[in-house]
C-alpha positions as a printed NumPy array, in Angstrom:
array([[ 27.664, 151.853, -46.256],
       [ 26.231, 149.033, -49.167],
       [ 28.48 , 146.51 , -46.809],
       [ 26.759, 146.286, -44.343],
       [ 23.345, 145.011, -45.699],
       [ 24.904, 142.574, -47.973],
       [ 27.359, 141.214, -44.806],
       [ 24.095, 141.323, -42.928],
       [ 22.076, 139.324, -45.714],
       [ 24.739, 136.646, -45.976],
       [ 24.718, 136.228, -42.79 ],
       [ 21.378, 135.409, -42.169],
       [ 21.77 , 133.074, -45.284],
       [ 24.271, 130.816, -43.562],
       [ 22.143, 131.019, -40.503],
       [ 18.931, 129.924, -41.813],
       [ 20.964, 127.147, -43.976],
       [ 22.492, 125.932, -40.898],
       [ 19.272, 125.842, -39.384],
       [ 17.764, 124.043, -41.983],
       [ 20.416, 121.318, -41.873],
       [ 20.346, 121.175, -38.204],
       [ 16.017, 120.495, -38.81 ],
       [ 16.68 , 117.882, -41.471],
       [ 19.177, 116.145, -39.307],
       [ 16.758, 116.182, -36.123],
       [ 13.966, 114.936, -38.144],
       [ 16.115, 112.133, -39.533],
       [ 17.181, 111.38 , -36.16 ],
       [ 13.445, 111.621, -34.824],
       [ 12.392, 108.723, -37.427],
       [ 15.283, 106.266, -36.869],
       [ 15.931, 106.568, -32.854],
       [ 12.89 , 108.668, -31.129],
       [ 11.973, 111.62 , -29.437],
       [ 14.665, 110.953, -26.353],
       [ 17.874, 111.211, -28.613],
       [ 16.741, 113.972, -30.66 ],
       [ 16.313, 116.048, -27.321],
       [ 19.332, 114.937, -25.871],
       [ 21.658, 116.041, -28.626],
       [ 19.702, 119.32 , -29.202],
       [ 20.619, 120.086, -25.464],
       [ 24.141, 118.958, -25.657],
       [ 24.461, 120.827, -28.758],
       [ 23.229, 124.202, -27.447],
       [ 25.019, 123.4  , -23.876],
       [ 28.136, 122.975, -25.711],
       [ 27.971, 126.762, -27.166],
       [ 28.592, 127.896, -23.601],
       [ 30.367, 125.409, -21.12 ],
       [ 32.204, 122.525, -21.67 ],
       [ 34.769, 120.285, -19.658],
       [ 35.954, 117.301, -20.368],
       [ 38.893, 115.161, -19.82 ],
       [ 41.163, 113.329, -22.655],
       [ 43.708, 110.551, -23.646],
       [ 46.008, 112.131, -26.574],
       [ 46.813, 109.04 , -29.125],
       [ 49.701, 108.528, -30.885],
       [ 49.318, 105.787, -34.078],
       [ 52.732, 105.172, -36.071],
       [ 51.464, 104.38 , -39.5  ],
       [ 52.011, 100.783, -40.549],
       [ 51.253,  97.924, -42.631],
       [ 48.548,  95.947, -41.801],
       [ 46.475,  93.048, -43.174],
       [ 42.466,  94.463, -43.715],
       [ 41.224,  90.944, -43.294],
       [ 41.795,  91.439, -39.174],
       [ 39.649,  94.296, -39.304],
       [ 36.548,  93.757, -41.512],
       [ 33.089,  94.566, -39.917],
       [ 31.059,  92.276, -38.669],
       [ 28.497,  93.396, -41.74 ],
       [ 29.333,  91.733, -44.615],
       [ 26.972,  93.679, -47.166],
       [ 28.408,  97.26 , -47.451],
       [ 29.97 ,  99.952, -49.361],
       [ 32.946, 101.813, -48.476],
       [ 33.513, 105.451, -49.972],
       [ 35.92 , 108.064, -49.814],
       [ 34.997, 111.614, -50.089],
       [ 36.981, 114.963, -50.359],
       [ 35.081, 117.513, -51.138],
       [ 31.643, 118.454, -51.474],
       [ 31.471, 118.051, -55.513],
       [ 32.319, 114.293, -54.635],
       [ 29.628, 114.275, -51.745],
       [ 26.83 , 115.601, -55.017],
       [ 28.283, 112.792, -57.048],
       [ 27.91 , 110.1  , -54.457],
       [ 24.483, 111.391, -53.585],
       [ 23.089, 111.202, -57.055],
       [ 24.305, 107.649, -57.962],
       [ 23.597, 105.766, -54.602],
       [ 20.593, 107.884, -53.679],
       [ 22.174, 108.991, -50.045],
       [ 23.41 , 112.438, -48.841],
       [ 25.247, 111.616, -45.564],
       [ 25.46 , 114.884, -44.974],
       [ 22.097, 115.113, -43.951],
       [ 22.479, 112.774, -41.198],
       [ 26.301, 114.145, -39.782],
       [ 25.639, 117.973, -40.346],
       [ 28.979, 119.397, -39.869],
       [ 29.807, 117.251, -43.072],
       [ 29.707, 119.99 , -45.692],
       [ 31.751, 122.723, -43.726],
       [ 34.554, 119.925, -43.055],
       [ 34.404, 119.082, -46.585],
       [ 34.71 , 122.967, -47.554],
       [ 37.996, 123.114, -45.246],
       [ 39.666, 120.273, -47.112],
       [ 38.572, 117.5  , -44.257],
       [ 38.289, 114.47 , -45.987],
       [ 35.378, 111.597, -45.253],
       [ 35.47 , 107.838, -44.854],
       [ 32.119, 106.535, -44.941],
       [ 30.204, 102.961, -44.819],
       [ 26.736, 102.836, -46.131],
       [ 24.901,  99.477, -45.011],
       [ 21.544,  98.841, -46.814],
       [ 21.149, 102.033, -48.485],
       [ 21.963, 104.356, -45.284],
       [ 25.212, 105.621, -44.031],
       [ 26.349, 103.584, -41.346],
       [ 29.34 , 104.99 , -40.442],
       [ 31.721, 108.288, -41.12 ],
       [ 35.001, 109.444, -39.89 ],
       [ 37.354, 111.853, -41.056],
       [ 40.894, 112.37 , -41.59 ],
       [ 42.331, 116.311, -41.329],
       [ 45.579, 116.64 , -43.475],
       [ 45.872, 120.575, -42.62 ],
       [ 45.225, 122.638, -39.807],
       [ 42.526, 124.349, -41.395],
       [ 40.982, 120.957, -41.727],
       [ 41.758, 119.944, -38.554],
       [ 39.495, 122.787, -36.88 ],
       [ 36.706, 121.469, -38.367],
       [ 37.015, 117.471, -36.899],
       [ 38.908, 118.438, -33.72 ],
       [ 39.503, 121.906, -32.404],
       [ 41.422, 120.899, -28.998],
       [ 44.837, 122.636, -29.03 ],
       [ 47.187, 119.519, -29.066],
       [ 49.921, 119.952, -31.318],
       [ 49.947, 118.087, -34.973],
       [ 52.902, 118.622, -37.146],
       [ 51.289, 118.701, -40.629],
       [ 54.539, 119.334, -42.202],
       [ 56.488, 116.642, -41.051],
       [ 54.477, 113.526, -41.335],
       [ 51.457, 113.805, -39.015],
       [ 48.014, 113.742, -39.653],
       [ 44.553, 114.111, -37.627],
       [ 41.625, 112.006, -37.175],
       [ 38.389, 112.41 , -35.353],
       [ 34.6  , 113.524, -36.028],
       [ 33.937, 109.58 , -35.717],
       [ 30.164, 108.822, -35.959],
       [ 28.411, 105.514, -36.434],
       [ 24.523, 105.339, -36.517],
       [ 23.065, 103.975, -33.716],
       [ 21.317, 101.084, -35.55 ],
       [ 25.012, 100.075, -36.909],
       [ 26.513, 100.017, -33.463],
       [ 28.531,  96.981, -32.134],
       [ 29.325,  95.952, -35.495],
       [ 33.374,  96.704, -35.78 ],
       [ 32.667,  99.561, -38.066],
       [ 34.797, 101.983, -36.153],
       [ 37.563,  99.763, -36.134],
       [ 37.313,  99.122, -40.004],
       [ 36.849, 102.98 , -40.515],
       [ 40.002, 103.538, -38.447],
       [ 42.006, 100.979, -40.574],
       [ 40.981, 102.659, -43.745],
       [ 41.979, 106.287, -42.394],
       [ 45.205, 104.662, -41.726],
       [ 45.881, 102.791, -44.553],
       [ 44.974, 106.202, -46.59 ],
       [ 47.579, 108.022, -44.727],
       [ 50.242, 105.839, -44.939],
       [ 49.82 , 105.395, -48.581],
       [ 50.145, 109.119, -48.959],
       [ 53.013, 109.114, -47.279],
       [ 52.09 , 109.997, -43.432],
       [ 53.828, 108.208, -40.487],
       [ 51.88 , 109.501, -37.778],
       [ 48.212, 109.779, -36.763],
       [ 46.764, 111.9  , -33.74 ],
       [ 43.637, 112.272, -31.912],
       [ 41.846, 112.962, -28.733],
       [ 39.505, 110.654, -26.985],
       [ 37.313, 111.237, -24.079],
       [ 38.329, 108.896, -21.127],
       [ 34.455, 107.937, -20.657],
       [ 34.222, 106.634, -24.069],
       [ 35.436, 103.42 , -23.759],
       [ 34.222, 101.935, -27.109],
       [ 36.37 , 104.463, -28.542],
       [ 39.18 , 103.37 , -26.42 ],
       [ 38.597,  99.708, -27.253],
       [ 38.918, 100.234, -31.096],
       [ 42.099, 102.444, -30.906],
       [ 43.47 ,  99.592, -28.527],
       [ 43.382,  97.154, -31.825],
       [ 45.676,  99.113, -33.723],
       [ 48.669,  99.672, -30.891],
       [ 48.633, 103.308, -30.145],
       [ 50.484, 105.217, -27.642],
       [ 48.667, 107.201, -25.558],
       [ 51.262, 109.935, -24.753],
       [ 49.232, 112.311, -22.814],
       [ 45.866, 113.352, -20.485],
       [ 44.566, 116.117, -20.514],
       [ 41.723, 118.587, -19.479],
       [ 39.72 , 121.052, -21.334],
       [ 37.456, 123.572, -19.881],
       [ 35.282, 126.245, -21.787],
       [ 32.899, 128.955, -20.337],
       [ 31.229, 131.157, -23.014],
       [ 34.638, 132.673, -25.176],
       [ 37.459, 131.791, -22.123],
       [ 39.232, 128.324, -22.415],
       [ 41.773, 126.386, -20.802],
       [ 43.966, 123.373, -22.21 ],
       [ 46.171, 121.241, -19.833],
       [ 48.421, 118.285, -20.725],
       [ 50.204, 115.959, -18.401],
       [ 52.65 , 113.387, -20.234],
       [ 52.099, 109.9  , -19.524],
       [ 54.027, 106.719, -19.81 ],
       [ 52.936, 103.644, -21.092],
       [ 53.618, 102.274, -17.884],
       [ 51.248, 104.355, -16.042],
       [ 48.683, 104.209, -18.356],
       [ 48.249, 100.234, -17.927],
       [ 48.446, 101.082, -14.082]])
């Protein structure tokens, strides 16, 4: 009998914590981007809990040595950090006075599950973050789409990429992907996989700079608890056409 109230209190505590984080994120976006983006993102977040339909390209990147100078962003004065866990994020926040988890609200959960954050800071603000998952548990927080990743055979997952509105168009996504691919290669991984919606032209353009293989198209449909996923293999010739 004692477990019931305890579990209830813990559930409420977690829910209140999530609400607090979301409200903090909304306040930050409101100050920097205005009311319309807050309302748009809030509606999209709520709607995605009940219904989602998207078409994707599935990407395969062979990890190889590259020259960092070829992928540098337009912004010259920036700070790049790799964050492996919430303890490192806490220390970083104390050191530089910025906690990127307040702007990218899923960050704490992702770090708890083993995902690794690749952050770019500009003028004392978080400008860009991207994620790497080295395990299935971490992957589910970064990208829960069910395409196959063979973590036991040198494959990894990237995803969860976000650039603050005021810093878009400066090549931060490209640089972030370079750093992620560089990290994975140095760790002994040979392949990175991820999914990009067909409508996300900015992400497709960034990926194209690394010569990826687009190996499949996919459809994803979710209605309440029911989910549907379908992949269709494609050749490079088909994609170019």
